[in-house]
Each structure stands twice: as structure tokens, then as C-alpha cells.
N, C-alpha and C positions, 0 to 999 in steps of 0.2 A: 299076687301080692309080693311074692318073692322076686318076681321079675322087676317090679317097680322099685323095690328096695335096692336091687342091684344097679339099676340105672341111676338112682339118686346117689349111691355111694361112689359110683364112677365119676359123676358130675362134680361132686365135692372134691374128690381126689384131683381131678383136672384143674379145678379152681384154685386149690391150695398150691399145686405145682406152678400154675401161672403166676400166682401171687409171690411165690418164692423167687421165680426167675426175675420178675419185675423189681422186687425188693433188692435183689443182688446187683442187677445191671442198670436199672433206672430208678433209683430211690427217690429222685426228685418228683417223679410222677405221683408218688404217694404222700409227699410232704404238703402240709397245709399251713400256710403262714397265718398265725393269729396274733403275733406280736410284731410291733414295728421293728425293722431290722436296724441294728446299730452300725455305725461306720466301720468298715473293715480296716484292720490295722495294716494289712498288706495293700499297697497301692496297686490297683489294677487299671491299666490303660483302658479308656473307653473312647469310642468314636465321638468327636466333638459335634455339638448341635450345629445346624446350618449357620446360626448367628456367630458361633465360635469359629466356624470355618472362615466366614467372611472377615472376622476380626483378625484371624491368623494371617490370611492373605494380605490384608491391609497393612499389618505390621511388617510383613516381609516386603511389601511394596514400598514402604518408607525407605528401607535400605536401598532398594533398587533405584528409587527415585533420586535419592541423595547421591548415589554412585554415578548416576547418569548425568545429573545437572551440575553437581558441585565443581567438576573440573572446568566448566565454562564460566564460573564466577570468579572475577579477579578483584584484587585490592587496588585502590587508586590513592595516590598521594599527589595532591595539587599544592604547589608552593607559589607564593606571591612575594615579589621583592618588596622590601619596606620602602615607604615613601622617603625620598631624600629631603632632609631639612635644608634651609637656606645657608646654614653654617657648617654643613657636613665636611666640606673641604678646607675649612679654616684651620690652619695648624694650631693657633692659640686655643681654639675651641676644643680641638682634639687633645691638646696638652692638659687643659683643665678637667675635661670630662672623660678622657680616655675612651675605653671600649664601650662605655655607655652611649657614646655618640653613634656607634655602629649598631643599629637595630638588627635583630635576627629576622630572617624571612618568615612570613606567616605560612603555616602548613595546615592544610585541610585533609582529612582522611575520609574515605568513602569506599564504595564498591561499584563494580560495573559488570555487565553481562556480555559475553562474546556471542554475537548473533549471526556471524557469517564467517566462512572460511577465509574471506578476503581480509579479515582483521577488524571489522567494524564492531564497536562496542556501544551499548546503551547504558547511560547513567543519568543521574539528576543534574540539572543545570546548577543547582546550588552547591553541588560538590566541587565543581570546577570553575565557578563564576569568578572572573577576574584573575585567574591563575596565569602566571608566566611560564610555568613549567609543570608538565603532567607526567607522572611515572606510573606505570601499571605493572603489578606483580601477579603473575599467574599462579594458580594452585600448584603447578608442578615446579615452582621455584624460579621460573624464567622472569626476567625483567625487560621492560622496553619503554622507550619514550613514546608518548602518545601524541598524535596530532589531533587538534580540535577541528572536526568537520563542520559542525554547526550547533547552535543552541536555539531553544524555544522557551524563553522564560515564562510564557503564558501557560504552558503545560508543565514547566519545570523538568524538561527533558533535554539531553544533549547527546551528541554522537561523537565518539572518538574513533581513531584508527591506529592500529599498530602493525608493524611489519615483522611478523614472525611466521614460520611455517608450521604445519601440522598442529593447527589450533583446534582445541576442543570447542564444539559449538552446541548451544542449547537449541532445542526444537520449540517452535512456537505452538502454544496450545490455543484453544478457543475460549477466551474469557467470557464470551457471551453465553456459554453453556454452563457457567458456574451457578451453583445454587447455594443458598444459605445452609450451612451445615457441612458442606464439602470440606474434606481435609486438605490442607495446604502446608507447604514447607517454606520457610524463609531462610535464604542463604546469603551470607555476607560476612563482613569483617567488623563486628561491633567492638568499639573501644580499642581497636588495633590489637586485639588478643590473638588474631588469626581466624581463619575461616571457620564459621560456626553455622550449624544447621539447627533450626528450631521448628517445632510443629504446632499446628493449631487448626482452627476451622475458619471458614468464611463466616464472619459475624453479620455482615450486611453488604448490600450492593447499591451502587448508584449514589454514594454519599457525596453531597455537594453543599455549597454555601458554608464552607468551613473557613473561608478566608485565607486559604493556602495558595491557590493558584487562581488565575482568571477563569480557566476552564477546568471544572472539577467533575469527575465521575469515578470516585474512588471505590476500590474494593476494601472493605474493612475486615480486619482479621485480628484474632487474639494470639497468633503466633508471635513469640517474643521478638520485637524489633527495637533496636537501640541505636544511639549515635554511632555512625560507622556503617550501619546497614543500608544507608541511603544509596540508591542506585543498584542495590543487589536484587536477587531474583526471588520472586514468589512463584513456586511451581506446584503443580498438582501431584497426585500420587503416582502418576506415570513419569514424572520428571519433566513435564512440558511446561514451558514458561507461560504463566497466565498474568503476571504483573511485575512492575518495577517498584520495589519498596521505596517509599518517599518520605513519610512523616509518621510521627507518633503523637498521641495525646498524652501529655505528661505534665505534672506540676513539679516534679523533682529532676527531670532530665533523664529518668530511667523508664523502663517499660512498665506500663500499667495495664497491659492487655488490650490496648486499642491502638492498632497500627493501620496505616493507609497505604495502598499500592495503586499505581496507575495501571489500568487494564491494558493488555497487549493490543487490543483493538485500537486504542489511542496511540500507544507507543509505536506500533508498527507504521501507522500512517505518518506520524511525525518523523520517524527515522527515514522513511523512504522519501519524504518531501525534502528533508535536510540534505540527504545524499544527492538527490536529483537537482534541486533548485537552490540549495543553500539557505532556504527559508521555508516556513510553512505558510501557504497561501490560504487565507480564510476569508469568508464573506463578511461584508459590513454594510450597514444601511444608514448609519449616522443618526441614531436616536438616543435619548436618555431615558432609560426605563425605570419602573418602580413596580413592586409587587402590588397587585390589586387586593386590598383587604375588604372584608364585608362592610366595614364602616364607610370606606370610600365609595364602594358600589352603591350603598344606600344613599349617601349624600348626593351622588351624581344621578340617582334614580336610574341606574343601569339595569337592564334585564338579565345581564350575565353576572355570575358570582366568581368566576375564575378567569384569569387572563393577566396581561401585563399592561399597566397604565403608562402611556407615553407622556412624560413631563416636559420633554424638550426635543426639538428637531433641529438638526444642523441645517443652516441656511444653504440652499443649493445642493444639499446632499442627496443621496439616492432616495431616502424616504420623503424628503421635502418635494422632490421633483415628481414623486408618485402621488402626492396629494395627502400624505399622512400629516396630521396636525397634533399639537399638544392637546391632551384630553382624550384622544382615541385610546381604545383598549385593544391590543393585539390578542387574538384568541387562537390563531392558527398560522403557521408558516409552512408553505409548500405541503399542505395536507398533514402537517405534524402539529398536534395540539400543544399549546404552551400555557402553563399555569403559573409560572414564576419567572423572575429575571434570569436565573441560571439557565432555564430551559430555552428562553428566547435567545440568549447569547450563543448557546450551543447549536440551536437550530439554524440561526443565521450564519454562524461560522462554518457550518457544514455545506453551505451553498457555494458553488463555484463562482469566483469573481467573473464579472462580465456576463453572467447568465441572468435570465429573468425568472422571477419567482412570484407566485401568488401569495399575498398576505391578507388574511381575513381580519377585519377590524370591526369593533362595535363603536359607533359614534352616536351616543345618546340612545334613542330608540331605534336607530337605523343600523342595519347590518350591511357592511360593504366588503368587497374584495378588490384589492388594487394590485396592479402589476408593478413590481419594483425591479429596476436594473441594479443588480448587486455589484458593489465595488469591492476592492481588496482592502482588508483590514489594515490600517496604518501600523507601522512598526512602533513598538513602545520605546521609551528612552533606554530601558535596560537592554533591549535588542540592539539599539543603535550604538 
């Protein structure tokens, strides 16, 4: 019995000693939280969550993207001489009307993007349309007279060239990889206040039938775009060019969070065509199209519900020679489905002139495929 008591007393002594050591050096092992902890008055840095890390990197990436792309975005001043009146040189007219007879030149402001070390710049056609003199001011303060290489009013793009050395150049990104929700930056010279960078997200892709251009495939963004941003850069968070800012939806002339940019897939093709050929060569088949509505399809007893109704065919044109008639419904162009007029124009324009293409049509109950020899799209009056 005495031996058992001795063992018990030694065990208790060791347990008390261990408890004392733990309470002295590791008191948190013995603490049991039964109350919700209040915020600490002392700010203690903590490791950010993965989402916070991504947000922090994205925030830093905006700075890097702006620093990389902004030097390649220039301001454009396009001036147009005033129209000369029939009495502008009449001394009596000048005597009575004085300086009012001498109109001031019209000046337009916009932006442009330097896309090659050779000095080529991309901008909007409406920025320089009809201009007699075009001046470009770089972000580093240098000025230069710009030469107009070519314009494409149907896509609202133009190419300029300046002769300066050591030009900053933007890198082309892949606009086809953009997704709704991606962060983008708009860089330009709004209201001539100086170069400005705004941020937003891609709100929508493939916007068309807006009545802005003949060929429309816009990137929609809520990044602030205002007058003067036209021709400027839309870049991703790496600073790569993904679009050319072109238009805004506005009732007041200011930004309402709906801006449109031409994707670089279109801009690059137009630029290379203008530099190489002086014009953009597009396919054309000579038809007058109209969207096929469910009412029209029902009236004509058509088995298809989507397509483009042909309401007119140019006599002796490519479509006429291939056998396409008014009343036919085009459902596919060169294995590319078409569901509206915009898609038909785009699909046909993408066909090389003088090539042959298969066009699938619905003629009443009959499905046909015809071979069309594609012609070159005639130049518009604005291009001429």
C-alpha cells in the first residue's frame, strides 16, 4: 500500500511540474476560447487569400500595362481648310465684312496607335477624314507631320505614317481570346486634356447592327471612352493592343459606360491591306439581303427559320450568274452559317476576290448549293 501511494504521489508531482512548464512557455495550449474574439487594435499583417493575391497582381498589372502601352499612343490633330466662298477675293466684300470673310480652318482631335518601328499608326477614318493637314504628337512630346497611307471607311480605319526614330511600339494581342469580364484599359486623349488611361471590363463581344460601320464586330467595354479617344488603344492587362477605340453610346456626348472598339483581328488585316495594296480587297456577290423573320418564313412556307432572304439580285452579277434568284434564302457561305444580314456581309467580304465559293440556299422546299465566282467589292463614294 505504501508503495502504491509513493507511485501516485510521484505521478502527481510530475503532472504538476509538466503543467507548470506548459503554462509558462506555451500558455496558448491551455487556453480555450469560449467568447468571440474582438478585432485587435494593433494592425497585424496577414497573408492575403488567393483571391486577394490575384487582385493585388492585377492592380500592379494595370500600372505595368499602362507603362508599356501608353508611350505608343499619340494625339492626332487633323485640320481642314475652310471652303472658299465665291467673293473671298473681292476687296469690297473684304472691306464690308472684314475678317469674318476669312473662316478659320476646321480642326479635329483624336488619337492614334504606333504599331511598327517604321512609323505606321492606326487610327479611325472619321478622325482624319477630309483633312488637308495631319499632325501627330507623341507621348514624349515630339511632333511630326503625318502622311496618310490609306483609309477604309467601311471599317472606319485609317493608316498614317510618320518619320521619327526610336519610336515606342505597342504589341498586338489576340482579340479572339477575349472573354466577357476581362479587364481592359482605354488610352487616348479625351477632350484634348492630355493622355488619359481608364480601366473597365469587356462588357460584350461581337456587337453589330449598330449602324456605325458597314462591317461591324465591336468589342463593347465600360472603360471610359470620350470624344478624342477615337483611334486610341484598348489594351489588356499585359499592355497588348486588343482594339482600336471607335465610338460611344451617348445621349449627351459624354461617357455612359458603353464604348465600342474594333478588334485587332480586323484592324491588323485592314492595316496590312492598306499598306500593301492601298485598299482593302473584299468579296462581293451582288445581292440585296434582308433578315429572315419568322413571319416571312411562315408566309413563304419555308422549312428553315434562320437565314438571309435575297430580295434583289444584280443583273449579270456574280450571284445572278450562279443562279441565285430573289426569294432565295442564304443559309451558309463557304461552310459558314449565316443568320442575319451582318453575318452574310461579313462572310462574303472575307472571301478572296476571283475565288469560287459554295453558297447554300433554300428555295421553297428545295435545298441547293451553288458555286459563285466572287468579285471584288466596289469602292464606296467615301472611299473614292
